[in-house]
N, C-alpha and C positions, 0 to 999 in steps of 0.2 A: 926721564923715562927713555929706555932704549928704543931706537928706531926698529920697525919691523924688518925682518930679514927679506931682502929683495926676492920676488917670486922667480921660480925657474921657468925658462922657456918650455913650452908645452912638449915639443918633440924631445928635448933633452930629458925632461922629467920621466917620460914614459920609456924612452930608450934605456935609461938607467935601471928601470924596474921591470923590463919585459920578461926577464927570466923567471921572476917570482910573481908575476901578475896574477896568474890563475889561482895560486895559493892565497894571495891577498884577497881576491874576490870571494873565495870560499869562506874565508874567516870574517869578512866584513859585511857580506850581503845576507840578511836574514832570510831563512827558507830558500837557500841558494838554488837547489834543484827545482823546487816549485816555481821560483821566480823565472828561470829560463824556460821551463815547460809552459808557463803561462804566456810567454812571448810567442812561442811556436804555435800554441793552440789557436791563435788568431789567423794563422795561415791555413787555408782550407786544404785538406788532403788531396793530392793530385799527382799524377805521373807526367803531367805536362811540364815543359821547360819554362816555368814562370820566371819572370825577371824580378830580382829583388835587389834593391839598393841598400847597402849597409854603411851608414856614415859613422865615423869614429869606431871602426870595427874592432880595434884592438887585436887580441889573439883569436877572435872568432868564437868565443864561448857560446854565443847564441846560435851559431850555425849547426852545432851538433843536433839539437832538437829540431831545428827547421828542416834539415835534410831528411829527418825521419818522416816529416809530413809531406815534403816535396822533394823526393830523391833526385829529380832531374832539374832542379832549380838552377838558374844561372845567376850568379851573385856578382855584383860590382861592389867591391869592398874598399873603402877609402879611409886612410889614416895618415896622420902626420909622422908617426913613428916608424922608422924602418925596422927597429927591433921588434915591435909588435907584429908587423907584417911578416917578418921572418918566422916568428913563432906560429903565425897562422898558416904560412906556407908548409911548415913542417907537419902541423896537425892534420892538414887536409892534402897531403902529398898525393893521394890517390884520386883527388877530385880537382886538381888544378886546371883541368880542361873546362870545368864549370865555373871557375872563379877568376875574375879579372881584378888584380890588385892595383890600386892607385895610391901612390905616395903623394901626400899633400893635404892642404886644408879644404875640407868640404865647404868652407865659407867662400872659397874663391874658385874651386873647380866647377866647371859647368855640369849641371845635373841633367840637362835635357828637358824635353817637354813630352808628356804622355808616353813615357818609356817603360815604366815599371808597374807591375801589379801590386807590389809592396815596397815600402821604404821602412827601414828599421834604424833606430838609434837606441843604444843601450849604455847607460851610465857614462854619457859623454857631454850632454848639453848643460849640465849644472856648472860648467866653467864659463858660461856666456851671460852677458847682460841681457835683460829682457828685450831691448830694442834690436839687438843682434839676433836673438832667437826669432823674433817676429819676421825679420827679413828672411832668415833661413827657412822658417815654416812656409812662407809663401813660395819659395823656390822648390821645396819638397812637394808641396801640393801640385805645382805645375809639372813636376817630374812624374807624377802618378797618372796612370791610365784612368779613364772613366771607370768608376766602381772600385778603384784601388784603395789601399789602406796604409796609413802611416802608423807604425807601431813604435810608440815612444815610451821607453822604460827608464825611469830615473829616480834618483833620491829626491824626496820632498821634505819640507819642514813646515813648522807652524808659521802663521802670519808674523808673530813677534820675532821668531828666529830669522825669517826672511829679512826683516828690517835690520837686524843686527849684522847679517851677512852683507847687506848693502853698505853699511857703514864700514865694515872691515874691508870690503872691496875698494872703497874710496881711499882708505888709508894705505892699502897695499899698492895702489896705482898712482899715488900722488906724484911720484917722481918717475913714473914709467909710462911711456907712450904706447898707444895701440893695444892696450890690454883687452879692450872690448871685442877685438876680432879673434880672440882665441889664441893669441900668441903666447900667453903666459898661463901657468897652472895656478889659478886662483879659484876657490870654490865660491859659487854664487847660486846656491839652490833656491828654488821658489816654493811657495805653498802650492798644493795641488790645484786650488781654485785659480791661482795666478797662471799656472801652466794651461789650464783649460781655457781661460779667458784669452790668452795669447793665441792659442790654436784657432779659436773661433774668430778672433779678429783677423787672423791671417787668411781666412776664407774657408776653413773646414766647416762643413754644415753640421756635423755631429761629432762629439767627442765623448767616448765611453771609458769609464774606469773598468778595465777588464780584470784587474787584480790589484790588491793593496795589502801590504803587510809591513808594519813597523817602520814607517818612513820611506817605503818604496812603493811606487805606483807604476802600473803598466797601462798606458792609454792606447786606445784604438781610435784614431781620427780618420774620418772619411770626408772627401770633398762634397 
């Protein structure tokens, strides 16, 4: 049996695909427009400069709808890929005074304490092992102000599929170090119930499924 192809480093993977990322998402995310609108609907309409943390921001697809709800929002956007951040900068060239771009891993960059009204993650955390997610969720919770909300939108699978992905992950990482910290592009999606359990274990007091469609769920988690 052939050995599995070694995984690509995360930044390299997305740098190489940044030009066509938006088109890829449109073709792969069911109910694309409704998905992104459902993320934004969790943000209360306001003209105040609310602070929003966007981890794994990519090209900023989610920000279009968020700015319609909170046009004066101040965004801290973190991503490993310089190519993705370049696309985001081009898309929001007229709002760069409202956006702080940070190149690096959200697993290692300090997120602060009680800084943000909202934190957002969209289609990024399915590359992480559960234990790594748990640590990140605790840090995101600490970064939220009292009354804040973590909007977590991602791909989910059935419990049996989750088990198969775990086995695949182990096979892919057998000869590769530090994959669990998000260095490599390997899919490790969880079941919706597993995601909710991790968020609650990390200290969020309530986790609501704000939207679900064909394997995609938007969670609203509150401290």
